[in-house]
N, C-alpha and C positions, 0 to 999 in steps of 0.2 A: 518577524516573526514570519514563520512559514507555516501555510493552513493547507492542510490535505483532508479531503473528504473520501471515505472507504464507502463503495456501495457494494453491497453484495446480499447473499439470501442465508437465512438461519441453516447454521451447521457447516458453512464454510470457515467459520474461524474469523469471521470481519470484526467482531469486538476483541478478540485475543489479538490480531492485527495491530488495532489500534493502541492497545496496551503495551505490546512489544515496542512498537516505534517510539511511544511517548518514555518508555523505560529505558530504551536506548540511548535516546537524548540527555535523559538525566544522567545516567551512568557516564555519558561524555562531560558532565558539567554545565549542560546547559539546562532549560525548564521545558518540562513537556507537560502537556496535558492531552488526555484522551477521555472520552466519554461516549456512549451509543444512544442511537433513538430506534425504538422498537415499534413497530406497528402491532400485527399480532405475532404473539411469541409462539412461533411454531417453526419445525425446519421446514427450510423453503419458503419462507415468508420474506419480502426485502427487509434489509436492515442497513441502518447508516450509521456509521461511526465518525467521528471526529476528532482532528490530533493538530494541535499547535506546537512548535517548537521554536523558540526563541532564546537569546543569549541574555535575555534579562526576565524578571518576573512576569507571569500570566495573569492578568486581573479578568480578561474577560471570560464569562461563562458561557456565552450563548454560541449556538449552533453555527458552523463555519457556512458562511452565506458566499463567500467570496475565493474558493480554495484556489491556490497556486497549481495544485495537483489533486487530480481525481485517481484513485485506484478503484477499478470496476471488477469485481471477482468473479462474474457473470455477465458474457457477452450480452445476452439478452437484455440486460437491464440497460443497455444503449437504447432501447427503443421503448423507455420508460417516460413518460412526459415529467420532465424536471430534472431528471439525474445528471445533465450537464449545467444546468441553468448557474449562473453567477461564476462559472470558470474564467478566471481572469484573461484578457485578451491574449498573452504569450504563454497562458497555463496549459500544462500536458497531461494526458490522459494515457494510464498504463492499464491494460485490458488484458484479462484472462481470455487468451483465445487461442486455436491453433490456426487461425488464417490470417491473412495480411490486414492491416490496418483497414486500406483503402475497399475491402470489401465488405468491411463492417459498416462505414459510415463516411462515405466519400468527401463529404463537408468538412468532417473534424480530423481526418486521414493524417493531414501534414503535423497535427499536434499530438497524435496517437500511437504508441508502440503496442504490438501484442505479444505477449508469453503464453506459451503454453502450460500454464502453472498447474493446472489440474493433472495432465498427463504426466508432468514430474513429480507431482505429489504422489500419484498411483505408484510411480517407479519406484521412488525412495521411500516414502512410508507406506506404501500398501494401501493407501487411504485417499479420496478425493477431496482434500483440503488443501486449497491454492494458497493460504494466505502466506506461508512462510518464502514460499517461491517468489510472491509477488513482491513482498518486503525487501528482499534480497536483491531483484531486479530493480526496484525502485531507489534504492540506496546507491546501488551499482552508476544507474543513470544519473542521479542528483549529486552523488558525492556529498549528500547533506551530513550524513554519518558514516563512520566507517564501518564496514562488513563487520568488524572485530566487534563493533558496539551491540551489532543486532545477536551475534553468537553469545555475547555476554547476557544480553536479556533473556536469550533463550536458557542458559544454565542456569538463571535465577528461575525459570520455570519448570525446566525438564530435566531430567536426569537419566542415566543407563543408555537403553537401545534407541529410546526415541529421540533422546538428544543428538545421539551418535547419526541417526538418520537424517535429522533436521540441519544438523552441520553440514553433510555431504550435499543437503539438497540445496542449502545458501549458496554453498562455493558454486555448484553447477547451474543454478538459476543465475547468479550474478556474472557469470561466463556467456551467457546467451544474449548479453545485450551491450551495446557499445557505453564502454565507462566514460562517465563525464559529460555525456552527450547533453543533459540537461542542467548541467551545472550553472551555468549561466542564469536560467530561471530561479534557481535555488537560490542564488546568491544575490539576485536582483530582488527577489522577493524578500529577503531577509535585511537588505540594505534599508 
Protein backbone atom coordinates (compact mmCIF):
# COMPACT_ATOMS: atom_id res chain seq x y z
CA UNK A 1 0.00 0.00 0.00
CA UNK A 2 1.21 3.48 -0.91
CA UNK A 3 0.02 6.35 1.25
CA UNK A 4 0.08 9.95 0.02
CA UNK A 5 -0.82 13.09 1.91
CA UNK A 6 -1.69 16.19 -0.11
CA UNK A 7 -1.46 19.59 1.58
CA UNK A 8 -2.90 22.66 -0.05
CA UNK A 9 -5.24 25.58 0.40
CA UNK A 10 -8.92 25.83 -0.38
CA UNK A 11 -9.40 26.57 -4.07
CA UNK A 12 -6.23 24.81 -5.28
CA UNK A 13 -7.97 21.56 -6.19
CA UNK A 14 -6.53 19.59 -3.28
CA UNK A 15 -9.53 17.31 -2.84
CA UNK A 16 -9.97 16.89 -6.59
CA UNK A 17 -6.31 15.84 -6.82
CA UNK A 18 -6.88 13.11 -4.23
CA UNK A 19 -9.97 11.82 -6.01
CA UNK A 20 -8.22 11.88 -9.40
CA UNK A 21 -5.30 9.85 -8.04
CA UNK A 22 -7.60 7.28 -6.43
CA UNK A 23 -9.74 7.09 -9.59
CA UNK A 24 -6.63 6.56 -11.72
CA UNK A 25 -5.60 3.67 -9.45
CA UNK A 26 -9.04 2.07 -9.65
CA UNK A 27 -9.09 2.45 -13.43
CA UNK A 28 -5.78 0.58 -13.51
CA UNK A 29 -7.27 -2.36 -11.62
CA UNK A 30 -5.84 -1.40 -8.25
CA UNK A 31 -7.62 -0.27 -5.14
CA UNK A 32 -7.79 3.43 -4.37
CA UNK A 33 -9.09 5.48 -1.50
CA UNK A 34 -9.26 9.26 -1.15
CA UNK A 35 -10.79 11.57 1.42
CA UNK A 36 -10.23 15.12 2.70
CA UNK A 37 -9.85 16.76 6.10
CA UNK A 38 -11.11 20.33 6.33
CA UNK A 39 -10.53 23.06 8.83
CA UNK A 40 -12.41 26.26 8.14
CA UNK A 41 -14.10 25.76 4.79
CA UNK A 42 -13.04 28.87 2.96
CA UNK A 43 -10.86 29.71 0.01
CA UNK A 44 -7.24 29.88 1.10
CA UNK A 45 -7.67 27.84 4.29
CA UNK A 46 -5.34 24.84 4.72
CA UNK A 47 -6.79 21.58 3.40
CA UNK A 48 -5.36 18.09 3.69
CA UNK A 49 -6.36 15.16 1.51
CA UNK A 50 -5.34 11.54 1.92
CA UNK A 51 -4.83 8.89 -0.74
CA UNK A 52 -4.11 5.19 -0.51
CA UNK A 53 -3.28 2.97 -3.48
CA UNK A 54 -2.92 -0.79 -3.08
CA UNK A 55 -3.10 -4.05 -4.99
CA UNK A 56 -5.61 -5.46 -2.49
CA UNK A 57 -8.76 -4.18 -0.79
CA UNK A 58 -8.29 -1.22 1.52
CA UNK A 59 -9.92 -1.55 4.92
CA UNK A 60 -8.27 1.34 6.74
CA UNK A 61 -10.39 4.45 7.08
CA UNK A 62 -8.10 6.63 9.17
CA UNK A 63 -6.04 9.62 8.11
CA UNK A 64 -2.62 8.97 6.61
CA UNK A 65 -0.14 9.40 9.45
CA UNK A 66 3.02 7.98 7.82
CA UNK A 67 2.98 8.80 4.10
CA UNK A 68 5.59 7.65 1.65
CA UNK A 69 4.90 10.84 -0.29
CA UNK A 70 3.79 14.38 0.41
CA UNK A 71 2.43 16.65 -2.29
CA UNK A 72 2.51 20.27 -1.15
CA UNK A 73 0.42 22.58 -3.32
CA UNK A 74 1.60 25.78 -1.63
CA UNK A 75 5.27 26.17 -0.66
CA UNK A 76 4.30 28.40 2.31
CA UNK A 77 2.73 25.32 3.93
CA UNK A 78 6.23 23.88 4.45
CA UNK A 79 6.51 26.35 7.34
CA UNK A 80 3.29 25.19 9.01
CA UNK A 81 4.03 22.91 11.97
CA UNK A 82 3.12 19.30 11.34
CA UNK A 83 2.99 19.35 7.55
CA UNK A 84 5.95 17.00 7.15
CA UNK A 85 5.25 14.99 10.32
CA UNK A 86 5.21 11.24 9.87
CA UNK A 87 6.91 11.19 6.47
CA UNK A 88 8.63 7.83 6.13
CA UNK A 89 12.45 7.96 6.45
CA UNK A 90 12.91 7.51 2.68
CA UNK A 91 9.76 9.48 1.88
CA UNK A 92 9.68 12.11 -0.82
CA UNK A 93 8.11 15.55 -1.08
CA UNK A 94 6.83 17.21 -4.24
CA UNK A 95 6.33 20.96 -3.80
CA UNK A 96 4.62 23.53 -5.98
CA UNK A 97 7.38 26.14 -6.14
CA UNK A 98 9.37 28.03 -8.73
CA UNK A 99 12.57 27.94 -6.64
CA UNK A 100 14.95 25.03 -5.99
CA UNK A 101 14.20 22.71 -3.07
CA UNK A 102 17.35 23.76 -1.18
CA UNK A 103 16.04 27.31 -0.90
CA UNK A 104 12.80 26.08 0.72
CA UNK A 105 14.05 23.74 3.42
CA UNK A 106 17.67 22.72 3.46
CA UNK A 107 17.05 19.81 5.83
CA UNK A 108 14.51 18.18 3.55
CA UNK A 109 15.98 19.25 0.21
CA UNK A 110 17.53 15.84 -0.53
CA UNK A 111 14.05 14.29 -0.46
CA UNK A 112 12.26 17.15 -2.19
CA UNK A 113 11.58 18.21 -5.76
CA UNK A 114 9.95 21.46 -6.77
CA UNK A 115 7.77 22.05 -9.81
CA UNK A 116 6.28 25.43 -10.79
CA UNK A 117 2.79 23.94 -10.99
CA UNK A 118 0.89 27.20 -10.51
CA UNK A 119 2.79 28.88 -13.35
CA UNK A 120 2.14 25.88 -15.59
CA UNK A 121 -1.57 25.89 -14.67
CA UNK A 122 -1.84 29.59 -15.48
CA UNK A 123 -0.17 28.98 -18.85
CA UNK A 124 -2.26 25.96 -19.86
CA UNK A 125 -5.52 26.46 -17.97
CA UNK A 126 -5.61 30.20 -17.47
CA UNK A 127 -6.18 29.59 -13.74
CA UNK A 128 -3.78 29.12 -10.79
CA UNK A 129 -4.93 25.57 -9.96
CA UNK A 130 -1.78 23.42 -9.54
CA UNK A 131 -3.34 20.01 -8.86
CA UNK A 132 -3.20 18.45 -12.33
CA UNK A 133 0.41 19.53 -12.92
CA UNK A 134 1.49 18.17 -9.55
CA UNK A 135 -0.24 14.82 -10.12
CA UNK A 136 1.39 14.46 -13.53
CA UNK A 137 4.83 15.21 -12.07
CA UNK A 138 4.16 12.85 -9.16
CA UNK A 139 3.18 9.97 -11.45
CA UNK A 140 6.16 10.60 -13.72
CA UNK A 141 8.54 10.59 -10.72
CA UNK A 142 7.07 7.50 -9.04
CA UNK A 143 5.75 5.52 -12.00
CA UNK A 144 3.13 4.38 -9.50
CA UNK A 145 0.55 4.57 -12.29
CA UNK A 146 0.90 5.41 -15.96
CA UNK A 147 0.22 8.97 -17.09
CA UNK A 148 -2.57 7.52 -19.25
CA UNK A 149 -4.41 6.52 -16.05
CA UNK A 150 -4.46 10.15 -14.94
CA UNK A 151 -5.72 11.20 -18.37
CA UNK A 152 -8.51 8.63 -18.16
CA UNK A 153 -9.50 9.93 -14.71
CA UNK A 154 -9.56 13.46 -16.13
CA UNK A 155 -11.79 12.30 -19.01
CA UNK A 156 -14.24 10.93 -16.45
CA UNK A 157 -14.45 14.35 -14.78
CA UNK A 158 -13.99 16.93 -17.56
CA UNK A 159 -15.03 17.44 -21.16
CA UNK A 160 -14.27 19.76 -24.06
CA UNK A 161 -11.76 22.57 -23.88
CA UNK A 162 -10.94 22.16 -20.17
CA UNK A 163 -10.10 18.48 -20.76
CA UNK A 164 -7.91 19.37 -23.74
CA UNK A 165 -6.06 22.03 -21.72
CA UNK A 166 -5.55 19.63 -18.80
CA UNK A 167 -4.26 16.96 -21.17
CA UNK A 168 -1.62 19.32 -22.56
CA UNK A 169 -0.74 20.35 -19.00
CA UNK A 170 -0.31 16.71 -17.91
CA UNK A 171 2.19 15.97 -20.68
CA UNK A 172 4.07 19.20 -20.09
CA UNK A 173 4.31 18.72 -16.30
CA UNK A 174 5.38 15.08 -16.64
CA UNK A 175 8.22 16.20 -18.92
CA UNK A 176 9.55 18.63 -16.27
CA UNK A 177 10.80 15.88 -13.93
CA UNK A 178 13.08 12.86 -14.18
CA UNK A 179 10.85 9.93 -14.98
CA UNK A 180 11.15 7.08 -12.50
CA UNK A 181 13.39 8.99 -10.08
CA UNK A 182 11.22 7.96 -7.12
CA UNK A 183 10.29 4.54 -8.51
CA UNK A 184 12.24 2.64 -5.84
CA UNK A 185 10.40 4.44 -3.05
CA UNK A 186 6.99 3.76 -4.57
CA UNK A 187 7.77 0.09 -5.07
CA UNK A 188 9.43 -0.34 -1.66
CA UNK A 189 6.45 1.26 0.09
CA UNK A 190 4.04 -1.05 -1.71
CA UNK A 191 6.03 -4.21 -0.98
